[in-house]
KEKE-3310 file (N, C-alpha, C; in steps of 0.2 Angstrom, whole numbers, plus 5000, padded with zeros to 4 digits):
npx = (5003:5003:5010:5015:5007:4996:4982:4976:4970:4966:4963:4954:4953:4952:4947:4941:4946:4954:4959:4964:4955:4945:4948:4955:4947:4950:4963:4970:4973:4981:4995:5005:5002:5006:5020:5022:5020:5031:5041:5041:5042:5055:5063:5077:5079:5075:5087:5082:5072:5081:5089:5080:5073:5083:5086:5075:5075:5087:5082:5073:5080:5090:5084:5080:5092:5100:5094:5097:5108:5109:5104:5113:5125:5119:5117:5130:5130:5122:5123:5112:5103:5094:5094:5083:5079:5063:5053:5040:5034:5023:5012:5016:5029:5044:5061:5077:5095:5101:5116:5118:5111:5115:5109:5093:5083:5073:5064:5074:5077:5076:5089:5089:5100:5102:5099:5105:5095:5082:5067:5073:5086:5085:5091:5103:5106:5108:5113:5118:5127:5133:5134:5126:5120:5102:5090:5077:5069:5056:5056:5065:5062:5050:5039:5020:5015:5004:4990:4984:4985:4990:4998:5016:5034:5038:5030:5034:5038:5050:5069:5080:5096:5108:5121:5138:5153:5150:5136:5121:5104:5088:5070:5057:5041:5037:5043:5047:5052:5065:5069:5071:5074:5074:5084:5077:5064:5064:5055:5052:5053:5038:5032:5023:5027:5032:5045:5054:5055:5057:5072:5077:5074:5077:5069:5054:5045:5037:5029:5019:5007:5009:5017:5032:5046:5062:5078:5089:5104:5117:5116:5107:5112:5124:5119:5112:5125:5130:5120:5118:5129)
npy = (4993:5010:5023:5037:5053:5046:5049:5057:5049:5038:5038:5049:5060:5055:5044:5035:5020:5014:5001:5003:5014:5007:5006:5015:5025:5039:5047:5054:5049:5039:5028:5028:5042:5052:5048:5050:5066:5069:5067:5078:5088:5086:5087:5097:5112:5123:5134:5146:5150:5151:5163:5172:5176:5178:5190:5197:5200:5207:5219:5225:5226:5235:5247:5252:5253:5262:5274:5275:5281:5290:5298:5298:5307:5318:5321:5324:5336:5343:5347:5349:5342:5326:5309:5295:5278:5272:5259:5247:5239:5228:5238:5250:5261:5266:5274:5272:5280:5282:5279:5269:5258:5243:5234:5228:5215:5200:5190:5178:5161:5157:5150:5142:5141:5128:5131:5142:5152:5163:5174:5187:5184:5177:5169:5163:5171:5168:5178:5184:5172:5176:5173:5180:5187:5187:5197:5202:5216:5222:5215:5221:5236:5233:5232:5230:5216:5208:5200:5191:5172:5166:5175:5177:5177:5171:5177:5189:5202:5209:5207:5216:5223:5229:5242:5242:5241:5228:5218:5216:5208:5211:5204:5215:5222:5229:5241:5257:5268:5278:5294:5313:5324:5338:5346:5354:5349:5338:5330:5333:5318:5309:5307:5297:5285:5267:5262:5257:5260:5272:5274:5272:5282:5297:5306:5312:5313:5318:5310:5307:5312:5305:5298:5295:5285:5291:5282:5282:5276:5271:5270:5260:5248:5248:5243:5231:5224:5222:5216:5203:5199)
npz = (5000:4996:5005:5005:5006:5009:5015:5005:4997:5000:5011:5022:5016:5004:4992:5005:5007:5014:5025:5037:5042:5049:5063:5066:5062:5060:5050:5059:5068:5066:5064:5051:5047:5057:5058:5048:5048:5060:5054:5045:5053:5058:5049:5038:5041:5029:5018:5013:5022:5034:5028:5028:5039:5049:5039:5042:5055:5055:5049:5059:5070:5066:5063:5074:5082:5072:5074:5088:5088:5081:5090:5100:5096:5094:5108:5111:5105:5110:5127:5136:5131:5135:5130:5127:5131:5129:5136:5144:5159:5164:5167:5170:5162:5158:5158:5151:5150:5132:5131:5139:5135:5125:5116:5107:5107:5101:5113:5122:5125:5141:5152:5166:5181:5193:5209:5211:5201:5204:5210:5205:5199:5184:5177:5163:5146:5129:5117:5103:5103:5113:5131:5142:5159:5166:5174:5182:5180:5185:5197:5205:5203:5210:5204:5199:5193:5180:5187:5178:5175:5162:5159:5160:5157:5147:5137:5137:5128:5120:5123:5132:5132:5141:5149:5154:5157:5165:5159:5155:5154:5152:5151:5145:5141:5131:5121:5117:5111:5104:5115:5115:5127:5135:5149:5157:5158:5166:5179:5197:5209:5213:5230:5231:5224:5220:5235:5228:5217:5217:5224:5212:5202:5193:5190:5184:5165:5154:5143:5126:5134:5147:5163:5164:5172:5175:5175:5184:5179:5182:5198:5198:5189:5196:5209:5204:5201:5214:5220:5213:5207)
capx = (5000:5007:5008:5015:5001:4989:4975:4975:4971:4962:4959:4949:4955:4952:4940:4941:4945:4959:4957:4965:4951:4939:4951:4959:4941:4953:4969:4974:4977:4984:5002:5007:5000:5011:5026:5025:5019:5038:5049:5040:5045:5061:5068:5082:5077:5078:5092:5080:5069:5085:5091:5074:5072:5090:5085:5070:5077:5092:5081:5070:5084:5094:5082:5083:5103:5101:5089:5101:5117:5109:5101:5117:5128:5117:5119:5136:5133:5118:5123:5107:5097:5096:5093:5082:5075:5057:5049:5034:5035:5016:5007:5023:5033:5052:5068:5085:5099:5103:5122:5120:5109:5118:5106:5086:5081:5066:5064:5078:5076:5082:5092:5089:5103:5100:5101:5104:5091:5076:5062:5078:5091:5081:5096:5106:5104:5110:5113:5122:5133:5138:5132:5124:5117:5096:5088:5070:5069:5050:5057:5071:5058:5045:5032:5016:5013:4997:4987:4982:4989:4992:5008:5022:5041:5040:5025:5035:5038:5056:5073:5085:5103:5111:5127:5144:5157:5147:5130:5113:5097:5081:5064:5052:5032:5036:5051:5045:5055:5071:5063:5074:5070:5078:5084:5072:5059:5064:5053:5054:5050:5032:5033:5018:5027:5034:5050:5060:5057:5059:5077:5083:5073:5081:5064:5048:5047:5030:5029:5012:5003:5011:5020:5038:5052:5069:5080:5097:5107:5122:5113:5100:5118:5128:5114:5112:5130:5132:5116:5118:5137)
capy = (4999:5018:5027:5045:5056:5042:5051:5061:5046:5034:5041:5055:5066:5053:5038:5032:5013:5014:4997:5007:5017:5003:5004:5023:5032:5047:5047:5058:5041:5032:5027:5030:5050:5052:5046:5056:5073:5067:5066:5084:5094:5082:5089:5101:5120:5128:5139:5152:5152:5154:5169:5178:5178:5182:5197:5201:5202:5213:5224:5228:5231:5242:5256:5254:5257:5268:5280:5275:5280:5297:5302:5297:5308:5322:5321:5328:5342:5348:5343:5350:5338:5319:5306:5288:5273:5271:5253:5245:5235:5228:5245:5256:5265:5268:5276:5272:5283:5276:5279:5262:5252:5240:5231:5228:5208:5196:5185:5171:5156:5160:5145:5143:5139:5125:5132:5149:5157:5166:5178:5192:5183:5174:5164:5165:5170:5167:5185:5183:5168:5178:5171:5187:5187:5190:5198:5204:5223:5222:5213:5225:5241:5232:5234:5226:5213:5207:5194:5183:5165:5165:5180:5173:5179:5168:5180:5198:5204:5208:5211:5223:5222:5235:5239:5246:5235:5222:5219:5214:5205:5214:5206:5220:5219:5233:5247:5260:5273:5285:5300:5316:5332:5347:5345:5357:5346:5332:5334:5329:5311:5311:5302:5290:5279:5263:5265:5254:5262:5279:5274:5272:5286:5303:5311:5310:5313:5318:5309:5305:5311:5298:5298:5290:5284:5291:5280:5281:5270:5269:5266:5254:5241:5244:5239:5224:5220:5220:5208:5198:5195)
capz = (4999:4996:5012:5004:5007:5008:5019:5002:4993:5003:5018:5025:5012:4997:4992:5011:5005:5017:5028:5042:5046:5054:5068:5067:5063:5056:5049:5062:5075:5061:5065:5045:5047:5064:5057:5041:5054:5063:5047:5044:5059:5058:5041:5040:5040:5023:5019:5012:5027:5038:5028:5028:5045:5049:5037:5045:5062:5056:5046:5065:5075:5063:5062:5082:5082:5068:5079:5094:5084:5080:5097:5106:5093:5097:5115:5113:5102:5115:5133:5140:5130:5136:5126:5132:5128:5134:5137:5147:5161:5165:5166:5169:5159:5162:5152:5152:5144:5128:5132:5143:5130:5118:5111:5110:5104:5103:5118:5120:5129:5148:5154:5175:5185:5199:5216:5209:5198:5207:5206:5202:5194:5181:5174:5159:5142:5122:5114:5097:5105:5120:5136:5148:5165:5164:5178:5183:5180:5189:5204:5206:5204:5213:5198:5202:5184:5181:5190:5174:5177:5158:5158:5159:5156:5138:5134:5135:5118:5119:5129:5132:5135:5146:5153:5151:5161:5167:5152:5156:5149:5156:5148:5146:5140:5125:5120:5111:5105:5108:5117:5117:5132:5137:5155:5162:5159:5171:5183:5204:5209:5220:5234:5230:5218:5225:5237:5224:5212:5219:5224:5205:5198:5193:5188:5180:5160:5152:5136:5126:5139:5151:5166:5163:5176:5171:5177:5187:5175:5186:5204:5195:5187:5203:5213:5202:5202:5220:5225:5212:5205)
cpx = (5003:5005:5011:5009:4994:4983:4972:4972:4965:4958:4955:4946:4952:4945:4936:4941:4951:4955:4957:4958:4947:4941:4953:4952:4944:4961:4975:4978:4979:4992:5005:5007:5005:5015:5028:5023:5027:5041:5046:5044:5052:5067:5073:5077:5079:5082:5088:5076:5074:5087:5085:5072:5078:5088:5082:5072:5082:5088:5076:5075:5089:5090:5082:5089:5101:5101:5092:5107:5115:5108:5109:5124:5127:5116:5126:5136:5128:5119:5118:5101:5097:5092:5091:5079:5068:5054:5047:5035:5028:5013:5012:5027:5039:5057:5071:5089:5101:5112:5126:5116:5114:5114:5097:5085:5075:5067:5069:5076:5082:5084:5093:5095:5101:5103:5101:5098:5085:5074:5067:5082:5087:5087:5101:5104:5107:5109:5118:5128:5138:5133:5130:5120:5110:5093:5081:5070:5062:5051:5063:5066:5052:5039:5028:5014:5007:4994:4987:4986:4993:4998:5010:5029:5040:5036:5028:5038:5047:5062:5078:5092:5107:5116:5133:5149:5155:5138:5124:5108:5091:5075:5060:5047:5034:5042:5046:5048:5061:5068:5069:5071:5075:5078:5081:5064:5058:5059:5053:5051:5042:5034:5027:5019:5033:5043:5055:5062:5058:5069:5081:5078:5075:5075:5060:5047:5039:5032:5022:5007:5001:5016:5027:5042:5059:5072:5087:5100:5113:5122:5111:5106:5121:5125:5114:5118:5133:5125:5117:5125:5142)
cpy = (5006:5021:5034:5048:5052:5042:5055:5056:5040:5035:5046:5060:5062:5048:5035:5022:5011:5008:4999:5010:5016:5003:5013:5028:5039:5046:5050:5053:5036:5031:5029:5039:5051:5051:5051:5063:5073:5070:5073:5089:5091:5087:5095:5107:5124:5132:5146:5154:5154:5161:5173:5178:5183:5190:5201:5204:5207:5221:5226:5230:5234:5245:5256:5258:5261:5275:5281:5280:5288:5303:5303:5304:5319:5324:5326:5333:5347:5345:5346:5346:5332:5315:5297:5286:5271:5264:5252:5241:5236:5236:5251:5257:5266:5270:5275:5276:5279:5275:5270:5256:5250:5238:5229:5220:5206:5192:5179:5168:5156:5153:5146:5138:5137:5129:5140:5157:5156:5169:5184:5189:5177:5167:5167:5165:5171:5174:5186:5180:5170:5176:5177:5184:5189:5191:5201:5212:5224:5219:5219:5233:5240:5234:5227:5223:5211:5201:5188:5178:5164:5170:5178:5176:5178:5173:5189:5195:5206:5211:5215:5221:5230:5236:5242:5241:5230:5223:5213:5212:5207:5212:5211:5218:5222:5237:5250:5264:5275:5291:5305:5321:5334:5344:5349:5355:5341:5333:5330:5322:5314:5305:5295:5287:5275:5264:5261:5258:5271:5278:5274:5276:5294:5308:5309:5315:5314:5317:5306:5304:5307:5301:5294:5290:5285:5288:5280:5275:5268:5265:5260:5249:5241:5241:5231:5220:5220:5215:5202:5193:5193)
cpz = (5001:5001:5011:5004:5006:5009:5012:4997:4993:5010:5019:5020:5004:4998:5002:5013:5009:5023:5036:5047:5050:5062:5069:5067:5059:5056:5053:5068:5071:5061:5058:5045:5051:5061:5051:5044:5057:5059:5045:5047:5060:5055:5042:5038:5032:5022:5018:5018:5033:5038:5027:5034:5049:5045:5041:5053:5062:5054:5052:5069:5071:5062:5070:5083:5080:5073:5086:5092:5084:5087:5100:5102:5095:5103:5114:5111:5107:5122:5138:5138:5133:5130:5127:5128:5131:5133:5142:5150:5165:5165:5167:5164:5161:5155:5156:5147:5136:5128:5134:5140:5124:5114:5113:5103:5105:5109:5117:5127:5136:5150:5163:5176:5193:5204:5215:5207:5203:5204:5202:5197:5190:5179:5168:5152:5135:5119:5108:5098:5109:5127:5142:5153:5163:5171:5177:5185:5185:5197:5207:5209:5207:5209:5200:5194:5185:5184:5184:5174:5169:5154:5162:5158:5147:5133:5132:5129:5119:5124:5126:5134:5136:5148:5149:5153:5160:5160:5157:5153:5154:5149:5149:5140:5132:5126:5113:5107:5109:5110:5117:5122:5133:5145:5160:5162:5162:5177:5190:5204:5214:5222:5234:5225:5224:5228:5231:5218:5211:5219:5218:5201:5200:5192:5186:5171:5159:5145:5134:5131:5146:5154:5164:5168:5173:5176:5179:5184:5179:5193:5203:5195:5192:5208:5212:5202:5209:5223:5221:5209:5212)
residu = (MET:LYS:THR:GLU:ALA:CYS:TRP:ASP:GLU:ILE:GLY:VAL:ASN:GLY:ASP:ARG:SER:CYS:ASP:ARG:LEU:GLU:THR:ALA:LEU:HIS:CYS:PHE:ASN:CYS:PRO:VAL:TYR:ILE:CYS:ALA:GLY:ARG:SER:LEU:LEU:ASP:ARG:GLU:ILE:PRO:ILE:ASP:TYR:LEU:GLN:GLU:THR:THR:GLN:ALA:LEU:ALA:THR:GLU:THR:SER:ALA:ILE:ALA:THR:ALA:ILE:GLN:GLN:ASP:SER:LEU:LYS:ILE:GLY:GLN:ASN:GLN:ASP:THR:LEU:SER:VAL:MET:ILE:PHE:ARG:LEU:GLY:ASN:GLU:ARG:PHE:ALA:LEU:PRO:VAL:SER:VAL:LEU:GLN:GLU:ILE:THR:ARG:PRO:ALA:GLU:ILE:HIS:VAL:LEU:PRO:HIS:ARG:SER:ASN:GLU:LEU:PHE:LEU:GLY:LEU:VAL:ASN:ILE:ARG:GLY:GLU:ILE:LEU:PRO:CYS:ALA:SER:LEU:SER:GLN:ILE:LEU:SER:VAL:GLU:MET:PRO:ILE:ASP:PRO:THR:TYR:SER:ARG:ILE:ASN:LEU:ARG:CYS:MET:ILE:VAL:VAL:GLY:GLN:ALA:SER:ARG:TRP:VAL:PHE:PRO:VAL:ASP:GLU:VAL:HIS:ARG:VAL:HIS:ARG:PHE:HIS:VAL:SER:GLU:LEU:GLN:ALA:VAL:PRO:VAL:VAL:ILE:ALA:LYS:ALA:SER:GLN:ALA:TYR:THR:GLN:GLY:ILE:ILE:ASP:TRP:GLN:GLN:GLU:LYS:VAL:ASN:TYR:LEU:ASP:ALA:THR:ARG:LEU:LEU:ASP:ALA:ILE:ASP:ARG:ARG:LEU:LEU)
# end
């Protein structure tokens, strides 16, 4: 009996003359169909697919990287202007200076370390062949994350790589854009925000009718290094 695509000839999509249907009831339950499906999943990834995926990722990150580079140059030209990357954690938005931002990438698998990983130190992440430590900013900043049981780290939309001497990977819900503002626009930190966020916040930025916490990158990264390294 010919087994290649037999479901389209003598199976449920064909004339239903296959003698296996009497016991299997449907081709989905047939060992022939199951084996064919496994062989399809085990096949080598087409070269064209890898090239298209790589190109799509490169295009997506290139635009952001170019914007960061351009704004970094502008900072040197105007010392009274600050350039930051705005991102979201839960329902809150934060900003970090672009000078400490190394990369923005899609979520990568977080490799948990036995007896080492916890709610703060999530594990290790492979970023373009480099193994970097991954930490939870939401824990450090005491951000209330959604109670929805379907919400988890794997649902986050992207990761940011931050640091200079030592680099860290932070999963975030969303990265918005590079934003430039004058230092005179920086507002005082209100006492109503969480103590942890207040400790690492230099001031508040108005952005698209929302309040954004402008983080003190040096203090934040130093604290992470002391607690986790």
